[in-house]
TIBALUM-14716 format. One line per 10 residues: number of its first residue (from 1); their letters; for each residue x, z, y of N, C-alpha, C. Coordinates in nm, 3 decimals. Atoms other than C-alpha are relative to their C-alpha. Layout:
NUM> A> X,Z,Y,X,Z,Y,X,Z,Y; ...
END
This chain:
1> MVKKIIGLCL> -0.073,0.111,0.062,9.795,2.404,11.399,0.123,-0.037,0.082; -0.110,0.035,-0.089,10.006,2.328,11.702,0.111,0.105,-0.009; -0.098,-0.108,0.010,10.172,2.669,11.676,0.082,-0.012,-0.128; -0.071,0.016,0.127,10.258,2.602,11.311,0.104,-0.112,0.008; -0.092,0.114,-0.015,10.413,2.265,11.400,0.122,0.041,0.083; -0.111,-0.045,-0.086,10.617,2.423,11.680,0.091,0.094,-0.077; -0.078,-0.094,0.079,10.724,2.699,11.443,0.088,-0.071,-0.100; -0.078,0.077,0.097,10.834,2.451,11.178,0.115,-0.074,0.067; -0.104,0.073,-0.074,11.024,2.251,11.440,0.116,0.094,0.036; -0.104,-0.097,-0.035,11.208,2.565,11.554,0.085,0.037,-0.120
11> IFLVIVLSCI> -0.073,-0.031,0.123,11.298,2.652,11.196,0.094,-0.113,-0.037; -0.080,0.118,0.031,11.421,2.298,11.140,0.121,-0.009,0.093; -0.108,0.005,-0.098,11.627,2.316,11.461,0.109,0.102,-0.034; -0.096,-0.104,0.036,11.787,2.642,11.352,0.084,-0.043,-0.119; -0.071,0.047,0.120,11.875,2.489,11.013,0.104,-0.106,0.037; -0.091,0.107,-0.043,12.030,2.181,11.181,0.120,0.057,0.071; -0.111,-0.059,-0.075,12.236,2.390,11.421,0.093,0.079,-0.092; -0.082,-0.075,0.095,12.354,2.611,11.136,0.089,-0.093,-0.081; -0.077,0.099,0.077,12.461,2.306,10.939,0.116,-0.054,0.082; -0.105,0.051,-0.089,12.652,2.175,11.240,0.113,0.102,0.010
21> AIVRINGDDD> -0.100,-0.106,-0.011,12.828,2.511,11.275,0.086,0.007,-0.125; -0.073,-0.004,0.128,12.921,2.509,10.906,0.097,-0.116,-0.010; -0.085,0.119,0.004,13.059,2.156,10.935,0.122,0.019,0.089; -0.112,-0.023,-0.092,13.268,2.259,11.235,0.100,0.097,-0.060; -0.089,-0.098,0.061,13.404,2.561,11.053,0.081,-0.064,-0.112; -0.069,0.069,0.109,13.484,2.352,10.747,0.100,-0.101,0.052; -0.091,0.098,-0.061,13.637,2.091,10.975,0.129,0.066,0.041; -0.121,-0.072,-0.037,13.876,2.355,11.108,0.083,0.032,-0.123; -0.072,-0.028,0.123,13.962,2.450,10.751,0.068,-0.125,-0.052; -0.059,0.125,0.046,14.020,2.085,10.671,0.123,-0.037,0.081
31> NKGLTKITVA> -0.116,0.026,-0.084,14.268,2.081,10.959,0.119,0.081,-0.051; -0.113,-0.059,0.071,14.515,2.213,10.704,-0.001,0.153,0.000; 0.010,-0.146,-0.001,14.401,2.573,10.763,0.116,0.068,0.070; -0.118,-0.052,-0.068,14.688,2.631,11.004,-0.038,0.093,0.115; 0.018,-0.090,-0.115,14.719,2.908,11.262,0.057,-0.068,0.124; -0.040,0.069,-0.122,14.733,2.754,11.608,0.089,0.090,0.087; -0.094,-0.074,-0.085,15.032,2.868,11.819,0.044,-0.090,0.116; -0.047,0.074,-0.118,15.116,2.758,12.173,0.132,0.059,0.047; -0.133,-0.042,-0.045,15.482,2.773,12.278,0.027,-0.058,0.138; -0.035,0.044,-0.136,15.574,2.757,12.648,0.150,-0.023,0.006
41> EVAHSVFYAP> -0.141,0.041,0.002,15.903,2.568,12.667,0.055,-0.009,0.142; -0.055,-0.010,-0.135,16.125,2.636,12.969,0.048,-0.134,0.055; -0.046,0.134,-0.039,16.263,2.280,12.977,-0.008,-0.089,-0.123; 0.002,0.095,0.112,16.257,1.965,12.765,0.138,-0.062,-0.009; -0.140,0.042,0.008,16.612,1.908,12.652,0.045,-0.012,-0.145; -0.060,0.015,0.133,16.810,1.790,12.351,0.075,0.127,-0.038; -0.063,-0.129,0.022,16.978,2.128,12.389,-0.080,0.082,-0.102; 0.087,-0.075,0.091,16.682,2.257,12.187,-0.028,-0.077,-0.129; 0.016,0.085,0.118,16.732,2.013,11.900,-0.052,0.072,-0.124; 0.050,-0.065,0.122,16.680,2.271,11.621,-0.151,0.026,0.003
51> QYVAHGLGYF> 0.144,-0.021,-0.014,16.332,2.342,11.756,-0.076,-0.128,-0.032; 0.067,0.127,0.024,16.236,1.975,11.751,0.016,-0.044,-0.146; -0.019,0.027,0.143,16.382,1.941,11.402,-0.103,0.077,-0.080; 0.097,-0.084,0.070,16.165,2.230,11.283,-0.141,-0.056,0.015; 0.132,0.057,-0.028,15.864,2.067,11.445,-0.016,-0.135,-0.068; 0.007,0.136,0.052,15.942,1.712,11.337,0.001,-0.009,-0.151; -0.008,0.002,0.146,16.018,1.794,10.974,-0.109,0.085,-0.066; 0.114,-0.073,0.056,15.706,2.005,10.934,0.031,0.140,-0.048; -0.034,-0.135,0.043,15.879,2.340,10.892,-0.105,0.102,0.043; 0.105,-0.091,-0.046,15.611,2.511,11.098,-0.124,-0.011,-0.090
61> EEEGLDVEIV> 0.117,0.021,0.086,15.335,2.358,10.890,0.021,0.061,-0.137; -0.031,-0.061,0.129,15.509,2.473,10.572,-0.025,0.150,0.004; 0.023,-0.144,-0.016,15.473,2.824,10.711,-0.144,0.031,0.040; 0.140,-0.021,-0.034,15.104,2.772,10.788,-0.029,0.006,0.149; 0.015,-0.004,-0.146,15.148,2.725,11.163,-0.019,-0.139,0.058; 0.019,0.123,-0.077,15.019,2.452,11.393,0.055,0.028,0.140; -0.071,-0.034,-0.124,15.267,2.473,11.680,-0.008,-0.112,0.103; 0.004,0.094,-0.112,15.205,2.303,12.012,0.104,0.046,0.103; -0.106,-0.031,-0.096,15.506,2.292,12.245,-0.041,-0.057,0.136; 0.046,0.040,-0.133,15.406,2.283,12.613,0.112,0.022,0.102
71> LTSGADNVMA> -0.103,-0.014,-0.103,15.659,2.216,12.889,-0.050,0.088,0.113; 0.035,-0.096,-0.104,15.647,2.507,13.132,0.128,0.027,0.079; -0.130,-0.001,-0.067,15.937,2.448,13.370,0.029,0.130,0.073; -0.045,-0.123,-0.065,16.127,2.758,13.476,-0.034,0.123,-0.081; 0.021,-0.122,0.078,16.170,3.093,13.302,-0.108,0.088,0.059; 0.104,-0.081,-0.063,15.946,3.263,13.557,-0.138,-0.051,-0.036; 0.130,0.058,0.039,15.664,3.022,13.472,-0.030,0.025,-0.147; 0.019,-0.033,0.141,15.720,3.081,13.100,-0.053,0.142,-0.013; 0.045,-0.139,0.005,15.683,3.455,13.155,-0.144,0.013,0.048; 0.137,-0.005,-0.052,15.366,3.399,13.358,-0.098,-0.048,-0.106
81> AVLSGDADIG> 0.086,0.056,0.105,15.220,3.189,13.074,-0.018,0.099,-0.114; 0.007,-0.097,0.109,15.303,3.453,12.813,-0.081,0.122,0.041; 0.069,-0.121,-0.046,15.176,3.746,13.019,-0.149,-0.025,0.023; 0.140,0.032,-0.025,14.852,3.567,13.104,-0.076,-0.034,-0.127; 0.063,0.038,0.125,14.789,3.467,12.744,-0.019,-0.149,-0.015; 0.009,0.145,0.010,14.808,3.095,12.817,0.092,-0.052,-0.110; -0.092,0.034,0.108,15.096,3.084,12.569,0.015,0.121,-0.091; -0.021,-0.109,0.096,15.141,3.290,12.253,0.147,0.041,-0.003; -0.144,-0.022,0.010,15.518,3.250,12.247,0.068,-0.071,0.117; -0.080,0.060,-0.106,15.763,3.187,12.528,0.135,-0.040,-0.053
91> FSGSEATIYV> -0.134,0.045,0.039,16.091,2.999,12.496,0.079,-0.017,0.128; -0.073,0.000,-0.126,16.332,3.076,12.777,0.126,0.085,-0.013; -0.116,-0.087,-0.002,16.644,3.262,12.877,-0.043,0.145,-0.015; 0.036,-0.140,0.023,16.645,3.627,12.769,0.003,0.082,0.128; -0.003,-0.073,-0.126,16.716,3.731,13.127,-0.140,0.020,0.056; 0.136,-0.008,-0.054,16.350,3.665,13.207,-0.074,0.122,-0.055; 0.066,-0.117,0.058,16.236,3.939,12.968,0.049,0.128,0.065; -0.058,-0.116,-0.068,16.468,4.183,13.143,-0.065,0.018,0.137; 0.066,-0.007,-0.131,16.319,4.096,13.482,-0.141,0.058,-0.013; 0.137,-0.047,0.021,15.969,4.156,13.346,-0.001,0.149,-0.032
101> YNGGEEDYVM> -0.005,-0.142,0.039,16.061,4.488,13.187,0.037,0.088,0.118; -0.043,-0.079,-0.114,16.245,4.618,13.492,-0.102,-0.003,0.114; 0.106,0.008,-0.101,15.947,4.509,13.700,-0.115,0.095,-0.028; 0.100,-0.100,0.030,15.738,4.775,13.528,-0.119,-0.047,-0.080; 0.111,0.051,0.080,15.515,4.557,13.310,-0.021,0.090,-0.121; 0.029,-0.091,0.112,15.342,4.785,13.059,0.006,-0.071,-0.134; -0.004,0.079,0.124,15.283,4.521,12.791,0.110,-0.105,0.018; -0.113,0.085,-0.033,15.631,4.378,12.840,0.028,-0.103,-0.110; -0.032,0.112,0.088,15.788,4.077,12.670,0.128,0.030,-0.077; -0.116,-0.024,0.086,16.028,4.110,12.375,0.050,-0.130,-0.060
111> TFAGLTQKDG> -0.061,0.116,0.066,16.269,3.857,12.227,0.008,0.028,-0.150; 0.001,-0.022,0.145,16.236,3.809,11.851,0.084,-0.101,-0.078; -0.083,0.099,0.071,16.454,3.505,11.767,0.081,-0.080,0.101; -0.084,0.080,-0.086,16.743,3.317,11.921,0.011,-0.144,-0.050; -0.022,0.140,0.038,16.805,2.941,11.923,0.136,-0.050,0.048; -0.130,0.043,-0.054,17.100,2.870,12.152,0.085,0.121,0.033; -0.090,-0.112,-0.022,17.406,3.088,12.199,0.099,-0.024,0.114; -0.086,0.031,-0.114,17.578,2.918,12.491,-0.082,-0.074,0.106; 0.063,0.080,-0.105,17.487,2.759,12.821,-0.007,-0.146,-0.045; 0.019,0.138,0.045,17.354,2.409,12.767,0.033,-0.106,0.103
121> SFLVSREKYD> -0.023,0.097,-0.107,17.466,2.247,13.091,0.143,-0.053,0.003; -0.129,0.066,-0.018,17.749,2.006,13.161,0.025,-0.019,0.149; -0.036,0.021,-0.140,17.934,1.980,13.489,0.027,-0.149,0.021; -0.011,0.143,-0.027,17.896,1.628,13.627,0.056,-0.021,0.139; -0.068,0.027,-0.126,18.124,1.497,13.902,-0.038,-0.137,0.055; 0.026,0.130,-0.061,18.059,1.221,14.151,0.123,-0.089,-0.010; -0.126,0.074,0.011,18.424,1.120,14.127,0.061,0.021,-0.139; -0.064,-0.009,0.131,18.632,1.057,13.817,0.127,0.084,0.009; -0.121,-0.083,0.008,18.897,1.315,13.721,0.064,-0.025,-0.136; -0.070,0.021,0.126,19.160,1.244,13.459,0.033,0.133,-0.068
131> NFTLDDLRGK> -0.035,-0.131,0.055,19.259,1.609,13.414,-0.071,0.109,0.081; 0.080,-0.093,-0.080,18.977,1.817,13.560,0.027,0.145,-0.040; -0.001,-0.145,0.019,19.012,2.194,13.603,-0.099,0.060,0.099; 0.096,-0.064,-0.090,18.777,2.440,13.769,0.055,0.014,0.143; -0.060,-0.008,-0.134,19.024,2.460,14.059,-0.039,-0.120,0.085; 0.041,0.119,-0.074,18.906,2.111,14.152,-0.132,0.022,0.074; 0.128,-0.029,-0.066,18.579,2.272,14.263,0.019,0.068,0.136; -0.025,-0.070,-0.127,18.741,2.456,14.553,-0.032,-0.092,0.118; 0.037,0.075,-0.120,18.592,2.341,14.882,-0.110,-0.101,-0.022; 0.103,0.099,0.032,18.327,2.130,14.705,-0.140,0.064,-0.002
141> TVIGGRQGGM> 0.139,-0.045,0.009,17.947,2.153,14.686,-0.054,-0.034,-0.138; 0.055,0.018,0.134,17.779,2.201,14.349,-0.148,0.035,0.001; 0.142,-0.031,0.019,17.408,2.177,14.279,-0.008,0.081,-0.129; -0.018,-0.090,0.113,17.386,2.477,14.050,-0.123,0.052,-0.069; 0.121,-0.051,0.064,17.024,2.558,13.971,-0.059,0.119,0.072; 0.076,-0.109,-0.063,16.782,2.840,14.053,0.080,0.130,0.004; -0.063,-0.130,-0.015,16.923,3.165,14.187,-0.064,0.099,-0.097; 0.054,-0.097,0.095,16.886,3.429,13.916,-0.029,-0.059,-0.137; 0.020,0.065,0.129,16.851,3.172,13.638,0.129,0.001,-0.080; -0.119,-0.006,0.083,17.089,3.170,13.342,0.101,-0.111,0.028
151> PEMTFEWALR> -0.102,0.104,-0.027,17.250,2.830,13.419,0.086,0.034,0.121; -0.073,-0.034,-0.122,17.344,2.943,13.769,0.088,0.123,-0.020; -0.078,-0.123,0.019,17.456,3.292,13.667,0.118,-0.021,-0.094; -0.110,0.028,0.093,17.665,3.163,13.375,0.110,-0.078,0.068; -0.097,0.080,-0.074,17.832,2.909,13.600,0.083,0.089,0.092; -0.072,-0.091,-0.089,17.920,3.178,13.854,0.093,0.092,-0.078; -0.083,-0.089,0.082,18.051,3.407,13.580,0.126,-0.073,-0.046; -0.114,0.080,0.045,18.276,3.129,13.446,0.100,-0.020,0.114; -0.088,0.017,-0.115,18.413,3.069,13.795,0.081,0.126,0.027; -0.070,-0.127,-0.025,18.498,3.436,13.843,0.107,0.026,-0.106
161> EHGIDPKKDL> -0.096,-0.019,0.108,18.669,3.446,13.504,0.125,-0.085,0.021; -0.114,0.088,-0.028,18.896,3.168,13.633,0.056,0.023,0.141; -0.056,-0.037,-0.129,18.975,3.345,13.959,-0.057,-0.073,0.119; 0.064,0.072,-0.111,18.734,3.146,14.175,-0.121,0.080,0.048; 0.111,-0.073,-0.060,18.496,3.324,14.412,-0.113,-0.098,0.029; 0.110,0.096,-0.019,18.159,3.142,14.389,-0.066,0.007,0.137; 0.059,-0.014,-0.133,18.062,3.269,14.734,0.092,-0.050,0.110; -0.096,0.035,-0.105,18.380,3.184,14.922,0.077,-0.129,-0.026; -0.089,0.112,0.031,18.576,2.914,14.739,-0.070,-0.134,-0.013; 0.077,0.124,0.008,18.296,2.657,14.711,-0.142,0.030,0.044
171> TIDTSVAFAA> 0.140,-0.017,-0.037,17.932,2.600,14.803,-0.087,-0.035,-0.120; 0.092,0.025,0.111,17.669,2.635,14.531,-0.142,-0.008,0.057; 0.135,0.023,-0.051,17.333,2.489,14.626,-0.102,0.046,-0.105; 0.101,-0.052,0.093,17.057,2.693,14.458,-0.142,-0.030,0.047; 0.132,0.029,-0.057,16.772,2.544,14.659,-0.075,-0.110,-0.076; 0.060,0.114,0.069,16.706,2.250,14.425,-0.064,0.046,-0.132; 0.070,-0.036,0.122,16.446,2.299,14.151,0.067,-0.066,-0.120; -0.066,0.048,0.120,16.572,2.251,13.795,-0.033,-0.145,-0.031; 0.043,0.135,0.035,16.369,1.936,13.735,0.045,-0.105,0.100; -0.037,0.095,-0.106,16.491,1.780,14.060,0.151,-0.013,0.019
181> MEGAFIGGNG> -0.145,-0.002,-0.021,16.865,1.841,14.020,0.065,-0.137,-0.021; -0.057,0.133,0.026,16.948,1.502,13.868,-0.032,-0.094,0.115; 0.040,0.089,-0.109,16.750,1.318,14.135,0.071,0.031,0.130; -0.069,-0.040,-0.124,16.911,1.517,14.416,0.143,-0.049,-0.002; -0.138,0.045,0.012,17.258,1.434,14.286,0.009,-0.151,0.014; 0.002,0.147,-0.009,17.177,1.065,14.241,-0.027,-0.043,0.144; 0.034,0.032,-0.140,17.035,1.069,14.594,0.111,0.027,0.098; -0.115,-0.019,-0.088,17.373,1.170,14.733,0.033,0.143,0.035; -0.026,-0.141,-0.031,17.357,1.549,14.746,0.106,0.057,-0.095; -0.099,-0.069,0.081,17.655,1.751,14.625,0.113,-0.087,-0.053
191> DFVTLFEPNA> -0.115,0.067,0.061,17.995,1.663,14.485,-0.008,0.013,-0.152; 0.017,-0.026,0.142,17.903,1.807,14.146,-0.143,0.050,-0.024; 0.130,-0.055,0.039,17.588,1.906,13.958,0.011,0.048,-0.144; 0.005,-0.046,0.139,17.522,2.107,13.641,-0.129,-0.053,-0.060; 0.116,0.064,0.061,17.289,1.914,13.411,-0.005,0.023,-0.150; 0.023,-0.005,0.144,17.140,1.960,13.067,-0.013,-0.143,-0.051; 0.022,0.131,0.063,17.107,1.673,12.822,-0.149,-0.021,-0.029; -0.076,0.125,-0.009,16.986,1.402,12.816,0.038,-0.043,0.141; -0.024,0.040,-0.138,17.024,1.404,13.197,0.147,-0.029,0.029; -0.142,0.019,-0.028,17.403,1.440,13.201,0.049,-0.135,-0.053
201> TSVEKNGLGY> -0.041,0.128,0.059,17.455,1.144,12.968,-0.064,-0.117,0.075; 0.069,0.106,-0.074,17.199,0.938,13.161,0.073,-0.033,0.130; -0.074,0.021,-0.125,17.388,0.988,13.489,0.131,-0.070,-0.027; -0.130,0.058,0.033,17.719,0.905,13.325,-0.015,-0.145,-0.046; 0.020,0.134,0.053,17.585,0.599,13.143,-0.031,-0.100,0.110; 0.038,0.087,-0.110,17.445,0.457,13.465,0.107,-0.010,0.108; -0.112,0.012,-0.093,17.781,0.491,13.638,-0.017,0.079,0.128; 0.029,-0.079,-0.120,17.652,0.755,13.881,0.074,0.133,0.002; -0.076,-0.125,0.006,17.878,1.039,13.772,0.078,0.007,-0.130; -0.086,-0.016,0.117,18.120,1.170,13.511,-0.010,0.143,-0.051
211> VVAYIGELGG> 0.002,-0.133,0.061,18.088,1.461,13.270,0.144,0.049,-0.010; -0.138,-0.048,-0.004,18.399,1.671,13.330,0.020,0.133,-0.072; -0.015,-0.129,0.068,18.327,2.005,13.160,-0.133,0.043,-0.061; 0.119,-0.058,0.063,18.086,2.190,12.932,-0.004,0.147,0.041; 0.010,-0.137,-0.050,17.971,2.512,13.099,-0.013,0.099,-0.115; 0.017,-0.089,0.114,17.874,2.660,12.763,0.130,0.047,-0.059; -0.131,-0.035,0.055,18.236,2.658,12.653,0.068,0.106,0.085; -0.064,-0.091,-0.094,18.328,2.861,12.959,-0.072,0.134,0.012; 0.081,-0.118,-0.028,18.048,3.117,12.960,-0.009,0.105,-0.109; 0.009,-0.097,0.109,18.078,3.288,12.621,-0.135,-0.002,-0.068
221> EVPYTAYNAR> 0.122,-0.001,0.081,17.808,3.369,12.367,-0.100,0.103,0.051; 0.111,-0.084,-0.046,17.474,3.510,12.482,-0.128,-0.048,-0.067; 0.130,0.050,0.047,17.109,3.492,12.369,-0.058,-0.089,0.109; 0.024,0.085,-0.116,17.085,3.199,12.608,-0.146,-0.048,0.008; 0.141,0.040,0.005,16.751,3.048,12.506,-0.059,0.056,-0.127; 0.054,-0.072,0.115,16.531,3.252,12.278,-0.152,0.006,0.006; 0.145,-0.007,0.010,16.175,3.308,12.165,-0.047,0.143,0.027; 0.050,-0.130,-0.040,15.971,3.590,12.308,-0.152,0.001,0.000; 0.145,-0.016,-0.005,15.619,3.726,12.316,-0.030,0.140,0.052; 0.039,-0.134,-0.041,15.428,4.021,12.454,0.018,0.098,-0.116
231> RSYIMENKDV> -0.021,-0.102,0.103,15.503,4.341,12.267,-0.125,0.017,-0.085; 0.126,-0.018,0.074,15.136,4.378,12.173,-0.025,-0.116,-0.095; 0.021,0.117,0.085,15.123,4.024,12.035,0.089,0.009,-0.125; -0.093,-0.011,0.112,15.430,4.083,11.818,-0.049,0.104,-0.100; 0.043,-0.108,0.088,15.297,4.411,11.680,-0.128,-0.035,-0.075; 0.128,0.036,0.062,14.955,4.262,11.605,0.008,-0.126,-0.085; -0.012,0.128,0.072,15.085,3.934,11.460,0.138,-0.014,-0.065; -0.133,0.003,0.061,15.399,4.022,11.266,0.014,-0.111,-0.103; -0.006,0.108,0.100,15.310,3.770,10.996,0.030,-0.133,0.066; -0.025,0.123,-0.074,15.305,3.491,11.254,0.146,-0.004,0.048
241> IEKFTRAINK> -0.137,-0.008,-0.050,15.636,3.605,11.404,0.098,-0.026,-0.114; -0.088,0.019,0.115,15.797,3.617,11.059,0.002,-0.147,-0.044; 0.008,0.141,0.040,15.673,3.268,10.969,0.068,-0.090,0.103; -0.060,0.080,-0.107,15.781,3.128,11.306,0.153,0.007,-0.008; -0.145,-0.014,0.007,16.132,3.269,11.271,0.058,-0.074,-0.121; -0.048,0.073,0.119,16.165,3.123,10.921,0.012,-0.150,0.029; 0.000,0.143,-0.032,16.075,2.776,11.050,0.116,-0.035,0.094; -0.109,0.025,-0.095,16.320,2.799,11.341,0.135,0.011,-0.070; -0.127,-0.016,0.071,16.595,2.922,11.111,0.031,-0.121,-0.087; -0.018,0.122,0.078,16.540,2.619,10.888,0.051,-0.113,0.090
251> GLQYVYSHTG> -0.046,0.101,-0.095,16.585,2.400,11.196,0.147,0.019,0.034; -0.140,-0.029,-0.030,16.914,2.573,11.278,0.090,-0.040,-0.117; -0.078,0.036,0.118,17.038,2.527,10.923,0.013,-0.152,-0.013; -0.002,0.147,0.014,16.946,2.158,10.932,0.103,-0.063,0.094; -0.089,0.066,-0.096,17.141,2.071,11.248,0.147,0.020,-0.035; -0.140,-0.023,0.036,17.459,2.225,11.111,0.037,-0.058,-0.136; -0.028,0.053,0.134,17.425,2.082,10.760,-0.021,-0.151,-0.009; 0.022,0.144,-0.001,17.343,1.723,10.862,0.080,-0.066,0.112; -0.080,0.073,-0.098,17.521,1.455,11.060,-0.073,-0.012,0.133; 0.059,0.020,-0.131,17.468,1.393,11.427,-0.102,-0.111,0.000
261> EEVAEIVGKY> 0.094,0.112,0.007,17.297,1.066,11.344,-0.132,0.041,-0.065; 0.122,-0.045,0.068,17.052,1.231,11.104,-0.084,0.089,0.092; 0.072,-0.088,-0.094,16.963,1.496,11.363,-0.058,-0.083,0.114; 0.044,0.083,-0.112,16.939,1.234,11.639,-0.124,-0.081,-0.033; 0.115,0.081,0.040,16.691,1.025,11.443,-0.130,0.081,0.006; 0.118,-0.086,-0.006,16.452,1.321,11.426,-0.031,0.039,0.144; 0.018,-0.048,-0.136,16.505,1.456,11.777,-0.036,-0.114,0.096; 0.026,0.114,-0.087,16.492,1.108,11.930,-0.146,-0.030,0.022; 0.144,0.023,-0.013,16.117,1.092,11.870,-0.059,0.080,0.115; 0.048,-0.084,-0.109,16.077,1.364,12.132,0.057,-0.045,0.134
271> FPDTSLSDMI> -0.063,0.054,-0.121,16.285,1.168,12.384,0.001,-0.152,-0.008; 0.013,0.145,0.019,16.157,0.809,12.368,0.079,-0.085,0.099; -0.075,0.077,-0.100,16.350,0.706,12.680,0.150,0.004,-0.024; -0.142,-0.012,0.030,16.685,0.793,12.524,0.032,-0.081,-0.125; -0.035,0.085,0.114,16.852,0.539,12.295,0.060,0.084,-0.113; -0.054,-0.071,0.116,16.962,0.639,11.946,0.149,0.025,0.017; -0.145,-0.017,-0.018,17.329,0.583,12.033,0.030,0.113,0.098; -0.019,-0.108,-0.097,17.301,0.810,12.337,-0.039,0.134,-0.062; 0.046,-0.123,0.063,17.110,1.066,12.132,0.105,0.055,-0.095; -0.106,-0.042,0.092,17.386,1.074,11.871,0.114,0.065,0.078
281> TIVNRYKEGE> -0.107,-0.054,-0.085,17.644,1.131,12.147,-0.036,0.140,0.048; 0.045,-0.128,-0.054,17.439,1.415,12.295,-0.003,0.108,-0.108; 0.008,-0.096,0.109,17.370,1.585,11.963,0.139,0.045,-0.042; -0.136,-0.034,0.041,17.737,1.571,11.870,0.070,0.088,0.104; -0.058,-0.084,-0.105,17.834,1.719,12.206,-0.041,0.146,-0.020; 0.050,-0.137,0.018,17.615,2.022,12.147,0.048,0.059,-0.132; -0.042,-0.049,0.131,17.710,2.046,11.782,0.146,0.041,0.002; -0.143,-0.029,-0.008,18.083,2.033,11.849,0.026,0.121,0.089; -0.015,-0.115,-0.088,18.038,2.289,12.126,-0.059,0.127,-0.057; 0.065,-0.114,0.066,17.859,2.521,11.881,-0.100,0.066,0.094
291> SWKKNITISE> 0.099,-0.048,-0.095,17.578,2.551,12.132,-0.113,0.075,-0.068; 0.111,-0.060,0.072,17.323,2.649,11.869,0.047,0.117,-0.085; -0.032,-0.114,0.084,17.313,2.976,11.683,0.005,-0.043,-0.147; -0.007,0.029,0.144,17.398,2.977,11.313,-0.128,0.047,-0.069; 0.130,-0.047,0.046,17.078,3.173,11.255,-0.070,0.068,0.117; 0.082,-0.047,-0.112,16.805,3.335,11.464,0.038,0.140,0.051; -0.033,-0.137,-0.038,16.971,3.679,11.489,0.072,0.007,0.135; -0.064,-0.026,-0.129,17.090,3.825,11.819,0.076,0.132,-0.012; -0.082,-0.120,0.015,17.376,4.075,11.821,-0.004,0.084,0.128; -0.005,-0.088,-0.117,17.415,4.373,12.052,0.108,-0.046,0.097
301> DEWDHIQEIM> -0.106,0.051,-0.089,17.737,4.218,12.186,-0.053,-0.112,0.088; 0.060,0.109,-0.078,17.545,3.908,12.293,-0.093,0.056,0.107; 0.095,-0.062,-0.093,17.279,4.126,12.454,0.074,0.068,0.116; -0.080,-0.064,-0.105,17.542,4.324,12.645,0.061,-0.104,0.093; -0.067,0.102,-0.081,17.716,4.007,12.760,-0.094,-0.066,0.099; 0.093,0.065,-0.093,17.405,3.850,12.910,-0.029,0.092,0.119; 0.024,-0.093,-0.110,17.353,4.166,13.114,0.125,0.014,0.088; -0.123,0.002,-0.079,17.719,4.161,13.223,-0.003,-0.117,0.098; 0.008,0.120,-0.084,17.663,3.809,13.354,-0.101,0.021,0.114; 0.103,-0.026,-0.101,17.345,3.916,13.535,0.049,0.097,0.106
311> KASSELDKYV> -0.051,-0.101,-0.094,17.512,4.219,13.692,0.106,-0.059,0.091; -0.105,0.063,-0.080,17.809,4.011,13.807,-0.058,-0.087,0.110; 0.066,0.084,-0.100,17.564,3.787,13.993,-0.094,0.080,0.090; 0.084,-0.091,-0.081,17.396,4.092,14.152,-0.148,-0.020,-0.024; 0.140,0.021,0.036,17.073,4.014,13.968,-0.053,0.110,-0.092; 0.041,-0.108,0.090,17.064,4.332,13.760,0.054,0.132,0.050; -0.040,-0.134,-0.044,17.067,4.693,13.874,0.003,0.098,-0.117; 0.014,-0.094,0.109,16.968,4.864,13.550,0.006,-0.070,-0.135; -0.011,0.058,0.134,17.078,4.778,13.197,-0.118,0.044,-0.087; 0.109,-0.029,0.093,16.812,4.763,12.926,0.057,0.006,-0.141
321> EYDKLIFDEY> -0.052,-0.016,0.135,16.886,4.889,12.577,-0.047,-0.110,-0.093; 0.026,0.103,0.099,16.899,4.640,12.293,-0.132,0.025,-0.073; 0.119,-0.032,0.080,16.629,4.817,12.091,-0.130,-0.010,0.078; 0.121,0.004,-0.082,16.389,4.808,12.381,-0.060,-0.141,0.010; 0.051,0.136,-0.022,16.363,4.431,12.424,0.032,-0.100,-0.110; -0.029,0.090,0.113,16.499,4.283,12.100,-0.076,0.049,-0.123; 0.074,-0.031,0.122,16.259,4.281,11.806,0.078,-0.059,-0.117; -0.094,0.047,0.102,16.501,4.261,11.514,-0.046,0.030,-0.142; 0.051,-0.040,0.131,16.276,4.350,11.222,0.033,-0.099,-0.111; -0.025,0.102,0.103,16.347,4.020,11.044,0.142,-0.052,0.001
331> FDDYE> -0.138,0.048,-0.008,16.714,3.980,11.135,0.076,0.016,-0.131; -0.072,-0.025,0.126,16.831,4.129,10.805,-0.020,-0.113,-0.101; 0.028,0.110,0.094,16.677,3.830,10.626,0.098,-0.115,0.018; -0.085,0.116,-0.031,16.931,3.596,10.788,0.145,0.034,0.021; -0.141,-0.038,-0.026,17.250,3.794,10.845,0.085,-0.016,-0.126
END
């Protein structure tokens, strides 16, 4: 009798656990049936406004994706997250994929969509200049960002294009981490600093510096910040990649077809410490500077130029062919 009771209890327990499992499965389905995607974001900046527009307006959800954007400061950390599987998609400078490939990684990282086409940093001065030129940097100290990173390499390339030797004519401090650059400048270090938004506007608004130039205007067009993933992930999840690119492309179309105020109202939700008026100013700065790509495609000229910049900074010994690291299967849909 006791054995029968125990047996019935076990059967009942199995039924209960099965029901719980079914409820959980159905619960996941009720969660809009979306495919979960984690994106490792190299920095949190208004520079990436089209991405936040795509997220904020539900473009990812329309494509059946539940996208979580995780701040992963530094392109090297983004690559580590992608290679380890902690992130499905990386969002960083394309130079990082070249470093990984040239490092001999077998399941290397490929870029499949672009977002920005110019450097996103502004040159901020401690002193006010009425008619600033790059020659004013001679003999000065600039907090420039991580050695080997796109902001630093683009800045150096722009200097060389204007006849200024970045090693001899000024001092570029590359020891300060990206996230600490604003604080270091406010603390009294350097005569100039290169800052992304909203940091540049914040420094200027608080009377601690003056925006004197847009580095993006000086550096030319490159696949500056783009989306990437392991080659194996792309090949095994082409449907996800296609849906993701469609959502991002919608974000790019929105920022160019709507006013700065309309874009700022959406993007502002991702930057609660920035006022709407400041957000409008920042969005318009990037929009007027044509910082964002018109669509997600990346041209071979852009790919060549980013490697020219890397080589000029002595950060690249071997060029990588476009077809090797650019996954362009869906580019024809947007050209």
